[in-house]
N, C-alpha and C positions, 0 to 999 in steps of 0.2 A: 322582696324588693321590686320585682317586676310589676306587682300590683300598685305599689306606691308611686313609682316613676316609670311607667311603661315605655315611654319613648327612649329612656336611657338603658333599660334592662331587657326588654323583649328580644332584641336581636341576639344577645348573648344567651338568653334562655332557649331560643330556637336552636342555636349552635349546640348547646348542651343536650337538648332533646334529640337532635340529629345524631350526635355522637353516641348517646345512650342507646339509640335504636341499633346502630351498627354493632356495638358491643353485645347487646342482647342477642342479636341475630347470630353472632359468632359463637355464642354459648348455646345456641339451639333454643333459645327462649323466644320463639317467633311471635307469639301473641303479644308479649310485652314489647317486642321490637316494633310490631305494627302500631300499638297504641302510642308509643313515643314518636314514631315517624309521622303518624296522623296529626299529632299535636304540633309537631314542628312545622308541618305543611300549613296547618291552620294559622299559626302565628305568622309565618313567612308570607302567606297570601295577603294577609292584612297589611303587613309592612310593605310588600310590593305594590299593593293598591295605592298606598299613600306616596311611596317614593320608589317608583319602578327602577330608576337608574341605580339606586343604591342596593336594592334587594332582589331584583329579578333573577340573577344568576344563582343566588342562594336558594330561592324558591325552586328553581329547576333541579338543583342538587337534592333537595328534600323530596321532590316528586319522584325522582329516580330511586331514592332510598325507599320511599313508600311502595313503589312498584315492586322492588325486590322483596320487601317484606310480605306483600300480598302473594307474590309468586311462591315463596317458600311455604306458604300456607295452602297452596293449591288453588288460589283464587285468581286464576289466569285471566279471566275476562276483566276483572277489576284492575289487575296489574297492567293489562294492555291499555285500559282507559286512562290510567294514571300516566303511562308513557306517552300516550297520544296527546295529553294535555300539554306536556312540555315540548313535544316535537313541533307542535303548531306554531 
């Protein structure tokens, strides 16, 4: 659905990927959590670029989630870089 009408469905896809990442992380499936978090960030970056007022806070939330996923995998420098992106 998101491919046919991206403007209508991409925000919800990003929410679903974000939530999937959280759930995967809680199950200890950190590689899968990272993949879902990265995809959510990618979608939300594009949405925030087009409409920052509507999507910037969600992007920050997904960047935080990405940072956590990276941290669980021991990728601390990348986790810090992700955090610094949303702190600025």
